[in-house]
N, C-alpha and C positions, 0 to 999 in steps of 0.2 A: 615718080619721085621715090628716092631711097634715103634710107636712113644711114647717118653717118656715124660709126663708133669711135669711142676714144682713140683707139690705137691708129687710126687713120690720120687724125689730127696731130697725134705725136709724131708720126713719121715725117708728116710735112713739116712741122714745126722745129723739129731737132734734127732732121737729115741725117739720123744716125743709121739709117739703111738707105744709101743713095739710090738703088734700083727702086725701092718702094715709096721713097721720097718722091721721085720722078713721076711715077705712075699717079700718085696722089695728086701732085701738082697738075698733072694732065686733066685728071677727073675735075678738080676745082676750076680750072680753066673753062671745061664744057659748062660747068654751072654759072660762071660768069658771063659766058656767051648764051646763056638761057636756052642751053641744049638739055640739060639735065637738072631739075629741080632738086634740091638736097634738104634734108632735115634731121636735126640732132635733139637732143633734150638737155633740161638743166643737170640732171645726174652727169652727164657726158661731160659738160662745161665744169662741174665741181670735181670729177675724176681728172681731168685735164690739169686742172690747178694743183690738186694734190699730188699727181706725178711729177709735174714741173718743179714743184717745192722739193718734194720728199727724195726723189731719184736724180733728178737732174741739178738740184740744189740753185735754181734760178732765184734772183731778187724779187721781190713782189712787183717792183716797176717793170721789169721785163715780162713777167707773167701776165700782168694786167694789160700790156701793150699787145702781146700776142693774142690773148682772149679777146680783147675789143677788134682787132683785126677779123677773128672769126665771127664774131657778132654782127660784124658791118659787111660781112661777104654778102654781095648781091645774089639772090635765088638760093641762100641758105636760110631756112625757116626754122626758128626756134620760139616755141610758144610764149615764153616769158621772157623775151630778149629786153624788154624795158626793164623789168624786175631785175635780171642778171647785171644789166649795166649799171644800176643803182647799187647792187651789192659789190661789184669791183671798187666802186668809189669809197664804199664804206671799208672794205677789206684793206684797202691802201691808206686811207686817211687814219683810220683807228689802230692799225697795225695788229688787226684781229684775224683769225681763222675765217677762211672764206665761207665755211658752212655756218659759223655764228652770224656772219655778215648777211647771208641769204636768210636765215631765220630772223633775223632783226628786221630785214626789210619786208620780209612775208608778214611779220606781226603786224608793222606799221599799215600795211595795204589792207589788213583785216582789222584795224582799229583796236589791236591788242596791246595794251601799255604795261602789262606786267608779266614777270616770268618768274617761274621757280627755277632755280639753277644754282650749282655750285660752281660754275664758270664764271671767272672774274671779268671775261670779255664783255661782257653786257653791261658792265657797271660804267663803261666809257660812252655809252650811247644815251644820248639826252632825252630821247623819247621813251626809254625803257626804265622801269622801277624793278629791279631785280632782289630776290631774296631766297632764302632757303626754306624749305618746308619745315614746319615746327610741329 
C-alpha cells in the first residue's frame, strides 16, 4: 500500500501537467484493477479542496463532484471516508468552509453541541450552539 499525496490528486484532477496527469491516471488504473492498494488522509482531502477553491477557483459543486469521485475510488483507503462524505454535503448545503464543515461533523460524531468561536459559519448549523468566550 502506498500513501497518495495532494499533488498526485491535483495533477489527475486538473490535467495541468499532461505527462504527470497521465502517469497518475495509470497509477489509479492499477488501483482500480486491485494491483496496488492506495491510502490517503483527511488532511489531503482538505488540502485538495483548499487548492481547487483558492488556486483553481472552481465552484463548490465542481469540487464536491471531484472529491466524491476520489472518495469512491475502489482500492483507495481513507480512514474517515463516511465523515468526509458528510462534510462535503454540509460544505455545499450551508456554503461554509470545508474545515468548518469537517469540525461540525466531527463535533456531531463526538456528541459535542456547543462551540466557542468568532466564526459565523457555525451559526447556520442546526445541531451546534455557537458563542464567543466571555
